[in-house]
N, C-alpha and C positions, 0 to 999 in steps of 0.2 A: 430763616436759612436751615434745614436742619437736617442734614445729612443721613440720618434714620429716616426718615419722613417716605413712606411711600414703598413698595414693593420692592424687590431685586429678581425682575426676571433673570436674569442669567444666569445664578445659580440653580434652580431650579433646570431650566435648559441646557448647563452643565453636566449634571446630574444625570437627566433625560440623553443628554448624547452617550455617558460612559455603557449608560445597562443598556445603548441601542451596540453600542461594539462591542458589550460583552456577550449580551447575545446574538449577533451577529460571527463573531469569531467561534463561538460554541458553536452554531450552524454548521458554520465551516468545515468546525472540527470534528461533526460527529458524520457529515461526508465526509472528508476524509477518512474517518473509520472503514465506514460502509462501502468505498470505493475499495481500499487495501482486502478490506477482509473478500467484495468481488471479484479480487484477482483472482484472489490463491484460491476458491470457490473452482473460476473457470478454468484455472490451473489442474488444477485435480479433476476437472470432470474430463475431460478429450483433449489431448492438444492437438488437434484439427482448429477450436477457439482457441491458436497462440495470438491468432491480430486482435482477438480482441482482450484477453490478457497484454497484453503489449500496449494496449490503447487504455485501461482501467491502471495499467502500472506508471506511465504516461500521467494522468489524467493524478494518483496519487502525490505523485513526486511535486504537480504543481500546486496543490492542494494544501500539502502539507509543508511546502515552502512559505506558498500564504499564510498560513493561521502561524508558523511558527513569526514571523514579523508583525503581524499583527499581536501575537500573544507578548510581544516583548513591547512594542508598540505601547500598548495600552496599560504597561502594566497589572499582566493576568497573570492567573497561578499559577506556580510555578511546576504545578502535574499539568496542566494543559500542555507544558513546552516538554514537561521530561514525555506525556503521550506521544505528542506529536514529533520526536526525535524519534522514540524507538520505533516507532509506527514509517518513521523512515528507513531505516536501519533496516525492516523486515519487508519493505517494501523495493527495498538496495538488494536485496538480496530472490527475494522474487525474480529484480529486472537481470541479474542473475540464471538464472531460472530459466528464463524467453531467454534472454539471448543463446545460451546454451543451447535450448531448443532446439532452434531455428537456426542455428550454427550444424545441428547434428536430427534434421526435420528426421528422415526416413527413418534409423535408428530408432530415435524416443517414440517413435510411433509402431511401429516394430514390436519393441519392448515393451510399450502400454496395450499394445491388441492380443502379445503373448500374454500377461501378465493375467488381462480379463479373463481369457479361456483356463488360466491356469487354476486347476481343483485344489491340486496337494502341494507343498512345501518346497517335493523336489520340485516340479516343475517349474515354479517361482523361481525356482534358483535358478533353473535352467532355461530359464528368457534372460535373467540375467546375466547370464557363462554368456550363452550368445550375443548379447546386445558388447560384452566386454568387448570379446573378437570382431564386435562390427565394424568398434573404435580406432579411430587412428591407434600406432605400436604407442606414440606422444602421450597417450590419455589413458593407456590401460591399469587396472590395480597393478601392484607389482605385489 
């Protein structure tokens, strides 16, 4: 009865499982980053795609939480956790922008349309002034 006689299949399987978990977490992290960037890009395109930006932002939150949990659970690099938390902060700000744009959709779309047609800095300043006048008095800049 020699305990060292024979291969130990458990060690390579454990190493393969850890490598597979790391690979899966990195794939989820890349998907998370693309989702955050996609949501930001869609938001800057046109306010009429606000629904798509909202969906991408919610998907980014879900993916970000999954990546943080997997990174902590499988003890992966700190840079992965830091990058994911940073992305979650960005997506939280984007979520606030989406919420604000949804609440004041007509005003934001009018600002976007006016800014798109403005050729000079004076015209853009006029667009912002019109936008501020269209907001409720409690939200106006003082």
